[in-house]
Phi, psi and omega in degrees: 000320179295324180295318179296316179297316178297319178297317179296320178296315180297318178297319179298316180296318181293322184281335181277146173274103185280344179272147177271133179242125181284144173241136181228160173280147185228007184274154184269032182242167180296316178252131192219140173221014179274116185261140180230136175275122183288153177284165178301131181095343176269098187253011180230146167261141179236150171225124180244131178242126182229131178253099180275169181282308185265327186270355182076204183281134179236143178238145175222130179231154178170197180254154178205153175277328178225158179276119182287154176283144179285140174269175177303140179065025183229142175241128180242129176239134178235145179208169187231024176247158178304131176052033182278352182265044180282000000 
């Protein structure tokens, strides 16, 4: 009986994904609902807002390992919860 219980516990551990995977929004629009599962090591969601001269306002969302620095005329927001870059 102990062998059966131990086997079931081992199978459960192997079959479960024990690591946490962050999910972030990834579309380049102001309003977004496209969800992406981040890769291992990408622990941040980012949202970049850029106001260009000819192209108007641009948005970029995605996953990142580190929070990038904002360039001129750019706002960068980073967060670490699922879909927090809305």
